[in-house]
Every structure is written in C-alpha cells, then in structure tokens.
N, C-alpha and C positions, 0 to 999 in steps of 0.2 A: 564524564568518566575516564579514567585511564584505560590504557589498552591492558590484556591479560595475556597470559602465555601458556594456554591449554591446548586442547586438540583444535580449537577453531582457528589457531595459527596454520594450520596444515589444510585448510581448504584449497581446491584446485590452482594450481599454478597458473593456468587461463584466468582463473577470478582474480589471482593477485597480481598479474600483469595488467589487467582491466584496472585496478585501483589505481596503481601508478600512472595509467596512462589517460585517466579519463579526461583531463583538463586538455588533451593534445589531439583533440579529435580535428580531422581534417575536414576543410569546409567544401566536401565532394557533394554534389545532389544525388540521392539515391533514385535515380530515375525509373528503374525497374519496381521499386516499392511504391511508387506513387501511381502505379496503373489502376490501384482502386478507386483513385480520386480524379476529380475532372483536373486535366492539366492546362485548361485554358486560362492564358494570363487574364490578371483582373485589368479593369478599366483604368484610365490612368486616375492615378491615387488623388485622393480629395486633400484639399489645403490643409496643412498641418494645424493652422490656427482653427480650424473649423474642428478637426478629431482630438484636439489635444488642448483642452483651455485651463489645464491643473500645472503645469510646469514640468509634465512625466519627459523620461529620456525618449523623446521622438522626435524623429527629422522628417522632411522629404522622402526620404529612402529608407529609414531601418527605425526600428523601435527594440528598447532593451528590455528583456524579461531578466529576473534572477532562478537561480536553481540552488537550493539549501539543503541540502543533507549531508549526512555523515559519511565521508570515506576514509575516516581513519577511527580507529575506536572498537569498543565491542559491537557497535551496530552497522559497523561497515559491511558485513556478512549479509546484512538485509536491504540496505539502503543503497548499494552499488547498484543494484538491478532499475531503480528509481531513476537516478541519474542516466543510465543508458537510455532508457525508455524516452523520457523526456526529450534526450538530445536526437533520437531517433523522429519523433515527432516534428521537431523543430526543423530538422533536415527535411523532412518530407514537405512539411508548410512552405517551405523555402523554395523548395525545387518548382512548387506549383504557383508559385506568385506572392507567397507572403501573407500579410494582412493588411487589410486595405493599402495595397499596393506597397508595402513596405517589408523589407526581409526585417526577419526577428534576430537581433544580435543575444547571446546571454553574458551573463557574469556569473560566474559559479563560485559558492563559498561552502567552506566545510563546516558544518558544525560539531565535528570533531566527538561525537556520542557525549556530549556535555552542553546541559540545557541552558546554562547562562551564556555560553560562546552561542546557543543559536540565537537567543534574544540580541546579542550583540551586533551578529552579522546581520539580521533581519533590519535592524536600524540603521544599518551601514546602507543595505540596498536601497532601502526607502528613502532615507535623508541624503545620502550622498550621491548615490549611482541614479537615484530617482524611476526606479523600474518601473514599468507600467503593470507588471505582475510578476509573484514568484511561485513558482512549483517547489513544494519543500515540505519538511519534516516526516517523519516518521512514527517516533513514540508521541502518546499523547503526553507525556510529560513534556517534548519538544514543541508541540504544537501548543499546549498552555502556557509555556514561557514566551513564546512570539504574539500569543494573540493580543495583548495588551499593546505590542506595538504596532501590528497591523489596525487595531482599531485607531490608535492616537494619531496616527501618521496618515490613515484612510488607504492603506493598502489592500489587494487582492491577493490571497493566498487561496493555491489550489492543492488541497490535502489529500494524500492517494492512501491513506492506510485505514484497514478497519479499525472501528474504537468502539468506545462505550456509550456513544451517545451522550443525551444530557447537555447537549452544547448546540447552540446555533448562533449563527452570525452573519450579520451584514458583508463582511469581509473575507469570508472564506466560504469555497466550494468544496463539498467533501465528497470526494470521487470514490470513497471506500464504503464499505458497509457500515451500520450502525449497529446497536444490540438487537434489535428486532429482526433483522435481517441475517445474521449470523448466529448469536448466541442462543436465542430463543429459539429459533428454527431448528439448529443443531441438536439441542437438547432434545425437541421434539422427536426429532429424525432417530436419535439411538435410544431414547425410550419405547418408542414403537418398533422398531426392528429389531433390537436387542432385549427388548424386556428389561433394560438397565432401571435398577430403583436407587443401588448404592453408587456413590461418587467421591472421590478421592481429588480435592481441588490443589493445583500445582500454579504459583506464577511467579515472575520474576515481581521485584518489590517497588511498585511504582503505581502510578494513580490507574492507568489502563489495565491490569490484571487485578488489581484489588478491587475496581469499581464493577470490571467485566463479573467477577465471583460474585459478589455480593449480589447481581442481577441474576446470577445462574443460581444461587443457593435459594433466592426467593421463588424462582421459578421451580426448581427441584422439588422442595418442599411444600410449596403453597398449590403448584398445578400437577405435578408429576406423583405425588403422593411418595416421594422417595426421600432419601437421607444423604447428608454430608458425611462422610465416614473420617475425613481429614482434611484440612486447609493450611497449606503452609506455602510464602513467599521467602523468597531468595534474592541479595542484591544483583544488580546487573554486573555480568562479568562473573559472576558464581560457579565454580568449576567442581564442586564437592555435594554430590547426591545421594552419597550411601546412605546417609543416617534416614533419608525419607523414602527411598527405595527400599528399605528393611522394614518401614512400618506398612507400605503399601503390600509387601508380602505378607505381613502379619494380618491387615484388616479385610484382604481380599476382596477389594470393592469391584463392584460392575463394570465400573468404567473409572479409569484414569482421565482427568478432564485438565488439560493441559493449557497454560498461557506463559511458557516461559520464553522470552525472545532474545535475539542477538546470538553471539556466540555461544553462551552458555548450552543453548541446545546440542551442542557438539559433544560435550562431556555429557549432559543429561542423558542423551538416548544411545552413547557407549555404554556407560555405566548400566542403564536397564539392561541392556542386553548381556554384559557381563556378570550381571546377577542374575541371569536365567529366565528373565521375563521375556516370554515369546509373545510377541504383538499381533502374532495370528490368533492367538488363545485368549489372552488378556484384553480387552476393547482400552483401546486408548483413543481420544478424540482430542484432538489440537484445535484451536483457534489461532495459532500464531507461526506455525509451520509451513511455508510454501517451498516450492521447488528451489529456490534462492538457498533458503536454510541447508535442503537436503544436500547440496552440492559441497556442504560444508560436512555434515554430518554424516553423509554416504548412505546410499540406498539400503545396504545391508545391515544396517543399524536401527533402520527406522520401518523395514517392509512390514506391512500389515496393519500398521495404524491409519487411522482416519482423520481427514482434515475438512475442517468447513468455512470454504472461500465463496466466492461467486467465480471466480476465474480459477481453471487448471491450462496448462499449457498445450495439455492432449485434449482439448476441447475440438470436436469436429465439426467446425463450420467455415464458409470460404472467407469469412473476414479474418480469422483468427490463423487459417494456412498462409495466409500473404503476411499476416503482420509476423509470423515466427519465420518465415523466411528471410523477411527485411531485416528484422532483429539480428539472425544467426548472420546475415550478409555483413552487416555492420560490426558487429561485435566478436563474430567467430564462431564457427559450427558448435562448440563445446559449452556456449552459453548459454544458461537455462532461463525460462521464466515465470515467475511467481504472480501472485494474485495482486499483491502492492505494483510489481510491476506494470502490469496490465493498466493499473488504474492511475499509475502516475504518467503513464502513455497517453490518457484519455485528456490530462490536465490544458497542455497545449492547445488538443483540438476543440476543445469546450472553449476555452477564451477565445480563440480564434472566431468561431461561430458567433459568440456573444457579442464582440468587439463590433462585427461586420453586421448583427441583428441591430446594435444600438446604433452603429454610423461612428463610433467614438472610443478613443481610448480611456475616457474618464472612468475612474474606478466607480462613481457613484450611479452613471448611467449604465456600467456593467451590471453591477448589483440588482438594478431594477429589470434589467433585459435577460437575465439568466433565466428564469422560470420558463419552463416550456422548452429549452434548447435540447433539441433530440440530435443524437450520433449515431447514424444508422450502421457506419462502417466499425463500430467497437468490435475490439477482437472478442470481449465475451458475448456478442452478439448484437445490444441496442441497450442504449441508455438515453435516461430523460431527466434533465435538472427539475425538481421539485422545488415548490415555492419556498420550502424551508432550506433550499440550498444543499439538500443530499440528493441521490440519484436512486431512481426507481432499478431495482435489481434481482435477480434470480438468488438463490442460496442453492449451492452445490455441496456435495459431499464427495471426496476423493479417498481413494483406498493407496496408501504409497507402495510404490512398487520396487523391486529390486533395481532398476534403472534408474531412480530417483524421479520417476516420472509418477503421476496419478493415475489411477481407473477409477472415472467418475462412475459412481452406484447411487447416487439420488440427484435430482435436479427436481426444484418446485416447478410445476407446468405455468405458472403465470410471475411475471414479475411481483416482486413485493413493495407495495409501498412503504417509504421511509417513515419512521416514526421516531425521533430522538428523545421524546419525552415520553415514554410507554405510561400508562397510568398502572399504579401501583407497585413501578420499580424503581420509582426516584427517591 
C-alpha cells in the first residue's frame, strides 16, 4: 500500500526518529533490564551439528533470526513498536548468554505495508538468509500472504497481533489474542456493563476487520439479542470518514464498534471529535487502537473510548514495570507501548525457551516442543503456549485517557483458553 498524507504524518517526532533509526540499533547490552532474568551464562554451547540439522543460519557462536514488519507506509504507526520490542528482547537475551550458548543476530526487512512485499521478504529471509525464526507481520493480510511461504519452506513465524482466529499452523506461534479472547469477551462486557443492544460496525477493508465483524454480528444477533445498525469498511490509508460519522449521528447506536487500523485512525478520531461526538457519552469500543496508535491520534481526540486488549502499558505488576522501564531506556522516555508491542516482545523469549526445551534450532522440533512453554516474566503477567499454538491470556478493557494511556476498567479473573475455531462462528 502506498503511504498517505493525512494527519497520520503528524505523529510524534520521537516516533518519526525511531522509524528512521530502527535499523541502526547499537549492540549495547541492557544490563539493568536483565535483572528480571537469570544472568548466569550458559554452559559450553552444544555442537552445531547436533542442534542444527537442516542448514539454518546457525554457527558455533551465533544464530540469525528475521524481523519482518512495516516501518514505512500506513501500517508503520502500528508496527514500529513491534520492531522495538523484538530488538529489546533480543538484546536482553544476548546480555544473559543467548540461546544454546549462541548470540542472536537479526536481519530486518520492511514489509512496507504491502502484502506481496511481505511474501517476497519472507521468502528472502527463509531461502536466502536461512533464518532460524522470524518475528513479524501485523495485519492478517500480511500474515495470510506469508503463511504459504512459511509452510512451503518450513520456517517458524512468531505473529504478535490480535486477529480473527480461524487459523492454525505448525509454522506459526500466535502471541496475540484470537476472536474468543477479544471480540466475544469484549462484546459480552459492553453488553453487560452498558446495556448495549445496537451496534454500528466500522472497519478497514481487508480480511481481519471483515472476518472480525462477521463474528461480531453473529454474536450480537444470536447471543446478545442485539442488532447491527450499520456496517461499513474503508480502504487502508482512508482519511475521509465524515459520511459514516453522519450516519452514526442519525442512527444513534449504543456502541460504535471499530476495527479501523493504521494511520487511518488519526483521521477517524479527529473527525469524530470535530463532528461533536463526545466519546465520554457515546460508547465506542475498539479492537484495534493501542497506545501506539494514540501516539498519532492524540489523547484529546480519543479520550473516553474503550479498547479491548490483553495488555495495556498501565498494567500494575512487577514484570510490566521492569519491561516499561527497559523499553523506555532503549527507545526514549516519550515512547509508548501497546498490546501488539508487548505480544511482539514475547516472541523472541518464547522461541528461546522452546529451542532450549527442544535442544535444537530445527523447526520441526521447535513446533513439537512449543506446547506447554510458559513465560512467567511476561509483561502481561503470564503466558503459556497451547497445543494449538495460541496463548492462554486474560481479556482486559481499558478506557482511553487524555495522556494517551488507558485506565483498566475490566479484567477477566482467569486466563481464557484459546479457541481459534469457535463453534457457530465459522
């Protein structure tokens, strides 16, 4: 997708400097940030011939992985944080000895908010660079574009974004939420707490929003006894939302249910405010806006809106406090951390632990060993890989504040088991 020139180009200068400098990260270990983890060095590294039987980029001292996200185009506003988080995790892992005694190197490629480019870069990383794993993608469109490549060339992708579900692959670990953990749980919350019965569905025009809204409509009509007052989709990078905003004002839904992604969010929320829609009075529930997007939207344009995620930067637990401190130390005090950023941070850690459990970098052995891997130091609190390659996680709802952060107003008491193929929603 080509870049566009609406308000999304005005997100913070700090973020813009990051976009330009992501590939130039100095290799300085974050010693203070590794205090959370064991700092003991690994024993003598096992022989490369024993842990790498399939010709991956593994030497006696190093292992190479790929980072594949959009740092240009309309999705850069969302994906920048994922790159930052993955590099932080890699630095921390290297500072404590690496993986099977080997330091992690990374090769970074830019998907450029264009799905064929994602597929091309994925093939380059797997076939030419022979990376041991890839941390990457954001949109479902990019994931769908690279999935055949990972399955054909037997690569392993750690995918960080909340998504529509209805997928499971040996070659993917899904570190974000699927539909039952986000869409259904969030709709149940807004129905129960707000008495919501009528919903206006708005999304960007590609597979994730359309499939998510299909699932949402079924849940609203069949399980909540509600109705859909309207449903509309807009191209990625779209900036003119006044027509749909006028329809919202006329239909007066109980809830605006939103899955607009990337830079389009800047225009959408600014235009909502300009049209006189007060999100402290008109309930809006988004499944796509995190702190990363608010960095561009501006807190004053979205304050009062609700977002359903599993992670918010404001979470009050020791893991998250250390994570936020380390993230800001590496990337600057003004940077923010959203749900997908945190889920991206999990990728290198889960891969490291799985490699060490398997005693091998071979993808087949990692796929087999993934189920049951637990990460007690996750910023969200705790994660565990299910046999279906998704994560057990909690659902949380946050309300956007003027400072660009979220106040957590709801949290499920227990972890929700991932179910990517929920009965009745396919």
